[in-house]
MARDO-853393 format. One record per residue (C-alpha): residue in one letter; x, y, z. Coordinates in steps of 0.05 Angstrom, whole numbers, padded with zeros to 5 digits, always signed. Layout:
! MARDO-853393
aXYZ
...
This chain:
! MARDO-853393
m-01351-00998-01284
r-01355-00933-01324
r-01392-00884-01291
r-01385-00902-01220
g-01308-00897-01231
v-01306-00824-01268
h-01359-00810-01216
r-01311-00833-01162
l-01256-00794-01188
r-01296-00721-01192
i-01294-00737-01118
l-01231-00765-01112
v-01199-00697-01149
a-01243-00643-01101
l-01218-00684-01039
g-01147-00698-01053
t-01126-00632-01072
l-01165-00602-01004
l-01113-00648-00975
l-01050-00621-00994
a-01050-00570-00940
p-00988-00595-00900
p-00928-00552-00902
p-00859-00581-00933
p-00811-00606-00879
a-00773-00560-00878
w-00815-00504-00861
r-00855-00497-00797
p-00905-00446-00768
t-00902-00422-00703
l-00948-00447-00657
w-01018-00413-00657
a-01027-00363-00601
a-01058-00385-00534
a-01124-00352-00559
a-01167-00402-00612
p-01155-00368-00677
d-01214-00340-00726
v-01239-00370-00785
e-01193-00315-00826
e-01136-00336-00789
v-01140-00409-00800
v-01161-00402-00882
d-01094-00357-00884
r-01052-00416-00855
v-01084-00464-00895
e-01072-00427-00956
a-01005-00405-00946
a-00982-00478-00930
c-01024-00507-00987
a-00982-00457-01036
r-00918-00493-01018
v-00933-00567-01028
q-00906-00579-01097
d-00921-00657-01096
l-00943-00704-01032
t-00949-00778-01024
a-00987-00816-00968
r-01026-00879-00950
f-01104-00857-00952
q-01161-00886-00910
q-01230-00892-00943
t-01298-00882-00917
a-01359-00875-00966
t-01428-00879-00934
s-01494-00881-00977
r-01549-00854-00950
a-01603-00877-00994
l-01579-00947-00985
g-01552-00944-00918
q-01486-00969-00932
v-01415-00964-00908
q-01357-00982-00950
e-01282-00974-00929
a-01224-00972-00978
s-01152-00962-00976
g-01083-00948-01018
q-01038-00907-01037
f-01043-00829-01061
l-00995-00789-01103
m-00999-00720-01132
k-00961-00668-01160
r-00973-00596-01175
p-00996-00574-01227
g-01065-00624-01246
k-01031-00695-01232
m-01055-00737-01190
r-01056-00818-01170
w-01109-00859-01129
e-01081-00929-01122
y-01141-00977-01088
q-01107-01040-01053
t-01173-01058-01019
p-01227-01080-01024
e-01210-01088-01092
p-01147-01064-01141
r-01174-00998-01176
l-01137-00942-01204
f-01146-00871-01221
v-01096-00825-01259
t-01094-00761-01288
d-01035-00722-01320
g-01071-00659-01318
k-01096-00670-01394
t-01122-00747-01393
l-01143-00781-01337
w-01153-00858-01335
a-01192-00900-01292
y-01177-00967-01297
s-01209-01040-01256
p-01157-01097-01264
a-01217-01148-01244
d-01262-01119-01307
r-01193-01113-01348
q-01230-01042-01372
v-01201-00978-01368
v-01246-00904-01383
t-01201-00856-01413
q-01222-00778-01433
a-01203-00715-01430
v-01198-00674-01360
g-01241-00617-01386
q-01294-00668-01416
a-01292-00703-01349
f-01306-00637-01304
a-01355-00599-01338
s-01349-00551-01278
r-01302-00505-01255
l-01298-00527-01186
p-01258-00597-01190
l-01218-00564-01247
s-01194-00511-01208
l-01182-00555-01154
l-01147-00594-01193
a-01099-00543-01218
g-01080-00538-01150
d-01111-00469-01135
c-01097-00458-01062
r-01153-00399-01053
l-01204-00429-01019
r-01245-00364-01004
r-01251-00356-01087
e-01299-00419-01095
f-01322-00439-01018
r-01358-00395-00967
i-01326-00416-00908
t-01341-00416-00834
l-01311-00455-00773
v-01355-00518-00733
e-01365-00499-00668
h-01389-00561-00617
a-01363-00577-00550
a-01301-00608-00582
t-01274-00543-00618
r-01303-00490-00581
g-01236-00448-00558
s-01189-00498-00574
t-01118-00485-00596
r-01113-00557-00624
f-01149-00568-00674
a-01204-00532-00721
i-01263-00559-00766
l-01268-00510-00830
d-01339-00511-00859
l-01333-00502-00933
r-01399-00487-00974
p-01383-00476-01052
k-01407-00408-01072
h-01435-00438-01144
p-01456-00510-01119
e-01436-00560-01174
g-01393-00619-01193
g-01415-00661-01137
v-01391-00623-01085
a-01445-00604-01036
r-01399-00586-00980
l-01338-00603-00942
l-01307-00603-00874
l-01233-00600-00862
e-01208-00618-00797
v-01146-00578-00785
n-01084-00591-00732
l-01077-00516-00716
q-01002-00544-00691
s-00980-00571-00750
d-01026-00538-00800
l-01038-00603-00829
i-01116-00629-00851
e-01121-00686-00819
r-01182-00700-00849
t-01241-00687-00899
t-01308-00701-00910
l-01353-00688-00970
f-01424-00687-00980
d-01460-00697-01046
a-01513-00665-01071
a-01556-00724-01044
g-01523-00720-00979
n-01474-00784-00985
t-01409-00767-00956
t-01339-00785-00967
v-01288-00781-00915
i-01215-00786-00931
a-01149-00786-00886
l-01082-00788-00898
t-01020-00817-00860
h-00950-00825-00870
l-00947-00771-00913
k-00879-00752-00954
l-00879-00677-00984
n-00839-00644-01034
s-00796-00713-01054
g-00788-00701-01129
l-00843-00739-01156
a-00839-00768-01232
d-00876-00747-01282
q-00881-00822-01314
q-00913-00845-01246
f-00982-00798-01277
q-00980-00833-01339
f-01015-00893-01360
t-01007-00950-01416
p-01064-01002-01420
p-01037-01070-01408
a-01037-01123-01460
g-01114-01149-01460
v-01150-01094-01430
t-01207-01059-01465
v-01206-00991-01476
l-01278-00957-01471
p-01298-00888-01484
p-01328-00831-01440
p-01399-00846-01409
g-01443-00818-01465
g-01386-00823-01513
């Protein structure tokens, strides 16, 4: 559970923060012009919308594909995030599992194993990329080289676009990110992460609730009685 849990959390940090692009309900951008926007315009809109989000609650659907094993795993649950640095992924299927961070400490809890791994965020994320995303940095150009993916479905489209993000300094298990952006609402509807081995993790959010004033207590964790608290991997 230990290595699997911390590695999964590294991926969730990157994906979760990038999914914070929707604007709050009180703010809606004007519709895109008739002409399809270029990459700079799409990135400007996503960054501006991202900066307006302070917290988010949503349902998530995750699909993870192992290239080496040829396996596909489905999972779903609830996602909460609050700036700066707070995140909660509560898996409900295929098995209960919880990943929580308050921005300083992270907990990876397996009810089935009755174990929790706890460690400092800085220790868990040795590279600066996950840490900057976890802190709520919306400046995508700072960490990524960004292009538009063009194929038959997106070429000339004013409905959606796909941003292709490549880390300027590949690290933290993130080799490439694809963001599907709804051009009518500025929502990132789907995120696909590729790790260095070519495995992919796709996360889509639904039932979004923005800027509802989430309490900090939802990003704390106290091990239940009888749960074994483990040191971090290598500790």
